[in-house]
Each structure stands twice: as structure tokens, then as C-alpha cells.
N, C-alpha and C positions, 0 to 999 in steps of 0.2 A: 615921398612917392618915389619908388625906383623905376627908372626908365626901362623901356623895352631893350634898348641898346646895351645897358648894363647887364640885363638878364641874359642876353645873347652872349656876351663876353664870358659870364660865369659859366654858362652852359657849355661853351666851346672848351674852356679850360678844364672842366670836369670831364668831358669826353676825351680830351687829350690825355689826361692822367689815366683814365680807364683803359685807353688804348695801349698806353705804355705798359701798364700792369699786365694786360692780357698777353702782350707780346713776350713778357718775361716769364710768366707762369709755366709755359711748356717746358722751358729749360729747367726751372726749379722742380718740376714734377718728377724728374728722373735723377737729380743730383744726389749722390749719396756716397758715403764712405766706402772705400774698397775699390774705386774705379782707377783705371790706368790713366796715364798722362794723355794718351790719345783720345780717350773718352772725355776727359775734362776739356781738352782743346776743342773738341767737336762741338761742345756745349758753350763754352765761354770764349773761344778764340785763343790766339797765342798769348803766353804770359807776357807781362809788362817788360819792356826792353828799354835800354838806353844806348845812345850812340857813343862809342869810344874809338880810340885809334886802331883797335882791333876789329872794328865793325860793330854790328848791333849785338849787345850782350843782355842776356835775361837778368833781370833784377832779382837777387836772392832775398827773400822775405826775412827781415831781421838778421841778415848776415848769414842765414842757414842755407847752404847749398842744396839742401833737399826740399826747401820750401819756395813757392813761387806766388807772385801776385797775378790776379786777373781782375778784370773790371766788367761789370755788367749792370746796365740800368741803374746808375747812381749808386751802386753797391760795390765795395771793395771786397774781393774774395781772396783769401789766403789758403793755399793748399800745401800741405807737407806730405811728400811721398816717402814710403818706407824704402830704405836703402836696398833691401833684399828683394822684397816682392815687387817693387816699383808701383805699388798701388797706394792710393791716398789713405793716410792714417789719422790725419788731423785736418779739419776743414773749419774755417772761420769766416762768417758772413757779417760784414760791418756796414752799418748804415751811413757811416761817416757824417757825424754831427746831426744825424736825424734818425728817427726810429724805423725799423724795418716795418713793412705793411703786415697787418695781421694775416693776409692771404699768403704772403711770402713765408711767414713764420709757420703757418699751418702746412704748407706744401713741403717745406724742408723737413719738418718733423715727420710727416707722413712718409716721405720718400725714404728717410733713413730707418724708419720703423719697419717698413714692409708689412708682413703679416704679424709681426710682434707688437707688444704694447709697452708704452712708456710708463715708468713707475717713478713718481717724484720721490727724491730723498731729502729729508730734513737734516742737514749736517749742523751739529752744534760745535764741531771741532773749529777752534780758532786757527789751527794749522792749515786747514783746508781753505779757509777764507783768505789767509795770508798768502798761500801758494798760488791760488787760482784766480783771486780777485785783486788785480794789480792797481786798482784805482780806488781811493777812499770816497769818490763820488758815486760809486755804483754798488748795488746789491746784486746777488746772483741766485738763480734758481737752478737746481741740478735734477736731472732725470737719468735713469739707466734703463735700457731695454730689459724686459723681464727675464731674458736669458743672460744678462750681464755683459753682452758683447759690445755695446756701444754706450758712451756717456754723452749727454747733451747739457750744455750750460748756457743759460740766457742771462744777459746783463742788462739791468735797467737802472735808472737814476734812483738815488736813495729817497729823494723827495716824493717819488711816485710809488703807488702800489703796483704789484706785479699785474700785467695784463699783457696779452699777446700783441697788442697794438703799441705797447710801451718799450718793447725790446729794442735795444740799441745794437747789441752784438749777440750772435748766436754761434756756438762752437759745437763741433762733433768730434769725438775721439774714440779710436778703438780702445778696447780694454787694455791691450798691451801698451799702447802709447800712453794712455792715462796713467797707468801704474808707473811707468819709467819716468814720465814727465813729473808726476807728483813727488816721486822719490828724490829726483834731481833737484827740484825747487825746494824741497824741505831740507835737503843737505846744505844748499846755498844759504837758506834762512838761518840754520843753526850756525854755519860758519860765520855769517855776518853778525850774529848775536855774540858769538864768542870774541870776535875781533872788537866789538863795541865794549864788551865787558873788560877786555885786556887794556883798552885805552884809558880806564879809570885808575889804573895802577901806575 
């Protein structure tokens, strides 16, 4: 028999989780590719910083000075700004060892689609999987907007079937960034394969 005290604790925990999600959704409702750094900071706050002898310095995501980390509601957010336009061209939302909520997934997909429609793409190319799927523990699902302007990639564990509640990482890229990123990763992949082949001689 479950006591009333235990039920109250569970109820309080559920209400707290719901309140946290509701406080997060307004920010997600407008997060989208193509925003300025000022717009991103208004939504997520200042990017992550560390204290150095030169004072507080912004952490460059993956060592890339155009990319910055932001934190919001147990989610790590990585934004890369285009060097010329100064607007976001790549955004990554990471649940950090847990799944994004299905509500967060839907809000982000809807915000980036606007009035357009997402079209799922079934890629059979091993090159695409090698270039954009950096972990053997994950599968990925890819969509493009019907006008080809934005690409979305959802990562989920291989032992799970795809479901919006199972997404661990969600990425958005402009067409231009996706093309340049893929070509660079493919070049790096081919170079690594050639070096490995030369080691056999």
C-alpha cells in the first residue's frame, strides 16, 4: 500500500519538473538558425566563461572562436556564428547524458521550420554517416526543410528506435554551413584513410 506521504512527494516532483519545462519552452519557441549573438544572449544569457589572468574569457566551443557554449535548463547549447553575417549558422542542443524532452524537440523543430515543412531524408551513403555521426553508439535521423535552406539532425542511441522522446542531441545547420562542413569532414576522412593505407607499406 502506497502512503499518502509518498504520493505527495511524487506529485510535488512531477509539478516541479513540469514547472521547469514550462519555464524553458518560451525560450525554445523562438530559438532558430540565423539569429544574431545579441538575440541568442537575450534568450540564453551570456556564453560560458572562464576566469584567466586576462579576466573572464568566453569559452570557444571545440576550440573554434566562432562557436560558443550556452547553458539552459540542463541543456548544453552550442552556437556557431557566421564570420561574415555574424548570425548563427549551426546550433546544437545536447541533453548531456539524457534525452531532450519531446516538447523541447517539437518546439525547436517548429521554430526552425517557420511556415515551411520538414522532409525526412533516408541517406544510404556511408560517407554521410561517417562524417556527421561521430559516435558508434548513435544512429541519426536527417531532415531538410522543403526549400533546402536548413538541415536538422537528431541523434539517438542505436539500441533504441527513433522517437522524439529518445533524441539525445539535435543539430540545425544552414545549407551553406552543412555543405562546407560535410566537404571538410569528407576531405579529413579521405586523408585519414590514405595515411592509414600508407602505414601498411
